[in-house]
PLY file of the C-alpha trace (Angstrom):
ply
format ascii 1.0
element vertex 249
property float x
property float y
property float z
element edge 248
property int vertex1
property int vertex2
end_header
0.00 0.00 0.00
1.34 3.41 -1.00
0.63 5.37 2.15
1.76 8.64 0.56
-1.47 8.86 -1.50
-3.98 7.76 1.15
-5.17 11.28 1.89
-5.20 12.72 -1.64
-9.01 12.85 -1.80
-9.54 14.28 1.68
-6.89 17.00 2.00
-9.39 19.84 2.42
-11.45 17.92 4.98
-8.25 16.97 6.79
-7.13 20.60 6.99
-10.52 21.85 8.11
-11.72 19.17 10.50
-8.76 17.33 12.03
-8.17 18.28 15.68
-5.41 20.66 16.68
-2.93 20.05 19.49
-3.06 21.61 22.97
-0.75 24.50 23.80
0.72 22.42 26.64
2.52 20.26 24.04
4.24 23.28 22.52
5.18 24.62 25.94
6.99 21.34 26.63
8.87 21.64 23.34
9.80 25.25 24.06
11.19 24.21 27.44
13.38 21.59 25.76
14.33 23.50 22.60
14.11 27.22 23.34
13.25 29.54 20.48
14.45 30.89 18.16
15.39 27.53 16.70
14.86 25.54 13.50
12.17 22.87 13.42
11.45 20.26 10.75
7.92 18.86 10.79
7.99 15.47 9.06
4.85 14.07 7.39
3.37 17.50 8.00
0.10 16.79 6.23
-1.87 20.02 5.90
0.32 21.75 8.49
-1.79 21.50 11.64
1.23 20.81 13.86
3.54 22.95 11.69
1.42 26.02 12.41
1.58 25.31 16.14
5.36 25.20 15.89
5.45 28.44 13.95
3.17 30.17 16.47
5.54 28.96 19.20
8.46 30.82 17.62
10.21 28.12 15.58
11.57 28.58 12.05
9.62 25.74 10.45
10.22 23.55 7.42
7.25 21.28 6.69
8.05 18.06 4.81
5.12 16.20 3.22
5.08 13.58 0.43
1.47 14.00 -0.71
0.94 16.72 -3.31
-2.68 17.43 -2.39
-1.81 17.75 1.29
1.14 20.03 0.47
-1.10 22.25 -1.65
-3.56 22.57 1.22
-0.67 23.29 3.58
0.59 26.13 1.39
-2.92 27.54 1.00
-3.52 27.70 4.74
-0.03 28.72 5.92
-0.63 32.43 6.20
0.02 35.21 7.00
3.65 34.11 7.42
4.28 31.07 5.22
6.94 28.63 6.29
9.09 26.49 4.02
7.25 23.54 2.47
9.09 20.64 0.84
8.24 17.34 -0.83
9.87 14.50 1.07
9.35 11.60 3.43
10.50 10.58 6.88
13.02 8.29 5.26
14.26 10.77 2.62
13.38 14.28 3.74
15.57 16.38 1.46
16.65 18.48 4.46
20.32 19.52 4.63
22.58 17.52 6.94
22.90 18.64 10.57
20.64 21.64 10.00
17.67 21.29 12.34
17.34 21.70 16.11
13.95 20.00 16.45
12.33 17.21 14.43
8.64 16.51 14.91
6.34 13.87 13.50
2.70 14.32 14.45
-0.08 11.80 13.82
2.09 9.90 11.34
4.58 7.66 13.16
2.48 4.59 12.34
3.08 5.19 8.61
6.89 5.37 8.63
9.77 2.89 8.46
11.31 3.47 11.91
14.81 2.23 11.08
15.15 4.30 7.91
13.53 7.32 9.54
15.88 7.15 12.53
18.88 7.18 10.19
17.45 10.15 8.30
16.69 12.08 11.49
20.24 11.45 12.70
21.51 12.79 9.38
19.51 16.05 9.40
19.65 16.86 13.12
22.24 18.96 14.89
24.32 17.34 17.64
21.73 18.36 20.24
18.65 17.88 18.04
15.50 16.80 19.86
13.03 14.45 18.17
9.37 14.59 19.17
6.71 12.03 18.26
3.17 13.29 18.81
-0.32 11.95 18.29
-3.91 12.39 19.37
-5.69 9.25 20.53
-9.44 8.98 20.90
-10.76 8.02 24.34
-13.47 5.64 23.22
-14.58 4.67 26.74
-14.84 8.18 28.23
-18.47 8.89 27.33
-21.56 7.42 25.73
-20.90 9.58 22.67
-17.34 8.28 22.29
-18.56 4.69 22.65
-21.13 5.24 19.91
-18.49 6.98 17.78
-16.34 3.84 18.07
-19.32 1.63 17.17
-19.92 3.82 14.12
-16.38 3.11 12.91
-16.67 -0.60 13.66
-19.99 -1.00 11.86
-19.84 1.47 8.99
-16.13 1.92 8.11
-15.07 -1.54 6.88
-11.39 -0.60 6.52
-11.18 0.58 10.14
-10.56 -2.89 11.56
-7.72 -3.65 9.14
-6.12 -0.28 9.93
-5.89 -1.11 13.63
-2.64 -2.98 12.97
-0.99 0.37 12.20
-1.73 1.55 15.73
-1.15 -1.67 17.67
1.61 -1.36 20.27
2.26 2.18 19.09
3.67 3.28 22.44
6.15 0.40 22.46
7.22 1.07 18.88
7.79 4.74 19.65
9.82 3.89 22.76
11.98 1.53 20.68
12.59 4.35 18.19
14.73 6.19 20.74
18.10 4.41 21.17
18.79 5.55 24.73
16.39 7.68 26.73
13.05 9.32 26.08
10.57 11.39 28.06
6.80 11.04 27.92
4.19 13.75 28.38
0.46 13.82 27.74
-2.28 16.41 27.73
-6.05 16.33 27.66
-7.48 17.51 24.36
-11.27 17.66 24.66
-12.86 19.58 21.80
-16.52 20.65 21.44
-17.62 19.99 17.86
-20.83 20.55 15.93
-22.46 18.13 13.50
-20.63 19.38 10.40
-17.30 19.22 12.24
-17.99 15.67 13.40
-18.90 14.49 9.90
-16.00 16.37 8.33
-13.62 14.73 10.78
-15.02 11.30 9.97
-14.71 11.87 6.22
-11.07 12.95 6.64
-10.12 9.49 7.93
-8.09 7.31 5.58
-10.45 4.40 6.26
-13.73 6.28 5.72
-15.95 4.88 2.95
-15.12 6.22 -0.50
-16.83 9.44 -1.63
-20.14 9.28 -3.52
-20.86 5.65 -2.63
-23.85 4.05 -0.90
-21.46 3.03 1.90
-20.54 6.65 2.52
-24.20 7.69 2.50
-24.97 5.09 5.19
-21.90 6.19 7.16
-22.99 9.84 7.14
-26.60 8.98 7.96
-25.55 6.95 11.00
-23.11 9.69 12.05
-25.99 12.17 12.06
-28.00 9.77 14.22
-25.13 9.46 16.70
-24.73 13.22 16.85
-28.46 13.83 17.36
-28.55 11.29 20.18
-25.74 12.91 22.17
-25.62 16.60 21.26
-26.23 19.27 23.83
-26.76 22.81 22.57
-25.59 21.68 19.15
-22.26 20.23 20.30
-20.68 16.96 21.40
-17.37 16.56 23.21
-14.68 14.84 21.13
-12.47 13.38 23.87
-8.79 12.98 22.97
-5.47 12.59 24.74
-2.38 14.06 23.11
0.75 11.93 23.58
4.26 13.36 23.28
7.51 11.37 23.31
10.79 13.29 23.15
14.40 12.18 22.98
17.77 12.54 21.30
18.60 10.08 18.51
22.36 10.67 18.43
0 1
1 2
2 3
3 4
4 5
5 6
6 7
7 8
8 9
9 10
10 11
11 12
12 13
13 14
14 15
15 16
16 17
17 18
18 19
19 20
20 21
21 22
22 23
23 24
24 25
25 26
26 27
27 28
28 29
29 30
30 31
31 32
32 33
33 34
34 35
35 36
36 37
37 38
38 39
39 40
40 41
41 42
42 43
43 44
44 45
45 46
46 47
47 48
48 49
49 50
50 51
51 52
52 53
53 54
54 55
55 56
56 57
57 58
58 59
59 60
60 61
61 62
62 63
63 64
64 65
65 66
66 67
67 68
68 69
69 70
70 71
71 72
72 73
73 74
74 75
75 76
76 77
77 78
78 79
79 80
80 81
81 82
82 83
83 84
84 85
85 86
86 87
87 88
88 89
89 90
90 91
91 92
92 93
93 94
94 95
95 96
96 97
97 98
98 99
99 100
100 101
101 102
102 103
103 104
104 105
105 106
106 107
107 108
108 109
109 110
110 111
111 112
112 113
113 114
114 115
115 116
116 117
117 118
118 119
119 120
120 121
121 122
122 123
123 124
124 125
125 126
126 127
127 128
128 129
129 130
130 131
131 132
132 133
133 134
134 135
135 136
136 137
137 138
138 139
139 140
140 141
141 142
142 143
143 144
144 145
145 146
146 147
147 148
148 149
149 150
150 151
151 152
152 153
153 154
154 155
155 156
156 157
157 158
158 159
159 160
160 161
161 162
162 163
163 164
164 165
165 166
166 167
167 168
168 169
169 170
170 171
171 172
172 173
173 174
174 175
175 176
176 177
177 178
178 179
179 180
180 181
181 182
182 183
183 184
184 185
185 186
186 187
187 188
188 189
189 190
190 191
191 192
192 193
193 194
194 195
195 196
196 197
197 198
198 199
199 200
200 201
201 202
202 203
203 204
204 205
205 206
206 207
207 208
208 209
209 210
210 211
211 212
212 213
213 214
214 215
215 216
216 217
217 218
218 219
219 220
220 221
221 222
222 223
223 224
224 225
225 226
226 227
227 228
228 229
229 230
230 231
231 232
232 233
233 234
234 235
235 236
236 237
237 238
238 239
239 240
240 241
241 242
242 243
243 244
244 245
245 246
246 247
247 248
């Protein structure tokens, strides 16, 4: 499977509806790599994490292999655009020993860890910090989140096969760091309306294909789930943001 094209059809939905990251994550990074400093955001997607880095004072280069995602990144990276490059975790195109901070957000499960580690060692300075970040959904925290999980199980056939990408993710991330790592987490609970919930669902790589009966059923059931749990037009999307940091040299 060519993972670099998975999100080609959903780049706009991804940019608009994927959750952001709490400010606490960026405060941790600032405490470890004070600004001004250079940061390379690997597998940057539409730049959700890249923009957080930029707002935190880093000089950001966003590296993303998917052309549609890069185009969306460029379109939304204003008023102060950062550098955007085509590249992968394994072959970034970044100059050797040029970056103080390397981040990979919501994408570690797609990469080749051994090849990516070698590439990060190549592009990082002697004191470069690597940060692996992702949002996980807390499916047991509320009745809404339980029904959200059931929606994926019952109406997104590819969801079950994709679970292998996330299995033992913590252990795989820990193994990525050759010596020591630090772990932080932060609550990331986001009120969302019906359109935001459906947009988020349609941005998933395992959502039913556009303009199919399967997608129509998926959206119809999503509206039912939202109507069942909404209060004042919102539901609470309950996430935890995980952050692993360490030096790869």
